[in-house]
C-alpha distance (Angstrom), angle and dihedral (degrees) to the residues before:
residue distance angle dihedral
M1 . . .
P2 3.79 . .
H3 3.79 114.6 .
N4 3.81 94.1 -115.0
A5 3.84 90.8 52.5
H6 3.82 89.9 52.3
T7 3.78 91.2 48.7
A8 3.79 90.7 49.8
L9 3.82 91.1 49.4
V10 3.79 96.1 52.5
Q11 3.79 90.8 49.6
T12 3.81 94.5 57.9
T13 3.78 122.1 109.4
A14 3.80 90.2 -123.9
Y15 3.80 92.5 54.8
Q16 3.80 91.9 47.5
A17 3.82 89.7 50.9
L18 3.81 89.6 50.6
L19 3.80 90.8 51.5
S20 3.78 90.7 50.9
H21 3.80 91.0 48.1
H22 3.81 90.2 49.9
T23 3.80 91.0 51.7
D24 3.80 89.3 53.6
A25 3.82 92.5 45.6
T26 3.80 93.2 56.2
R27 3.81 87.5 67.3
W28 3.81 95.5 51.2
H29 3.80 120.2 105.4
M30 3.78 122.0 -149.8
R31 3.82 92.6 -131.8
D32 3.82 89.1 57.9
L33 3.80 93.5 47.3
F34 3.82 91.2 51.4
A35 3.82 91.6 44.0
A36 3.81 90.9 52.1
D37 3.81 92.0 50.3
P38 3.82 114.9 30.0
E39 3.82 87.6 -176.4
R40 3.80 92.3 52.9
F41 3.82 94.6 119.9
N42 3.81 92.0 49.2
N43 3.79 92.3 44.2
M44 3.80 96.3 46.0
S45 3.78 105.2 40.4
L46 3.77 134.9 68.9
T47 3.76 141.0 -179.1
A48 3.79 123.9 -143.6
A49 3.79 135.7 154.1
G50 3.79 90.2 4.4
L51 3.80 93.3 -56.2
M52 3.77 128.1 111.2
L53 3.78 121.1 -148.8
D54 3.80 114.6 -164.3
Y55 3.77 112.3 -176.6
S56 3.81 94.0 158.7
K57 3.80 89.0 100.2
Q58 3.77 93.3 59.9
R59 3.80 126.2 90.0
T60 3.75 92.6 -103.1
T61 3.77 137.1 117.2
K62 3.79 135.7 -172.0
A63 3.80 86.6 -90.5
T64 3.81 89.6 56.5
L65 3.77 91.0 54.3
């Protein structure tokens, strides 16, 4: 990626929002995320083509996605 394209990317509103969201996420604890959503595993995992993807154990929320 050319330097000027990178500079333009990090100055976007979307990128700034992502940075802010990341800052918030670093303070989240898994126990709190699971407590807030007892169906977290069911809501944040899927199976397809014989593979299972479980992203419930990541610092992510529906807002992140």
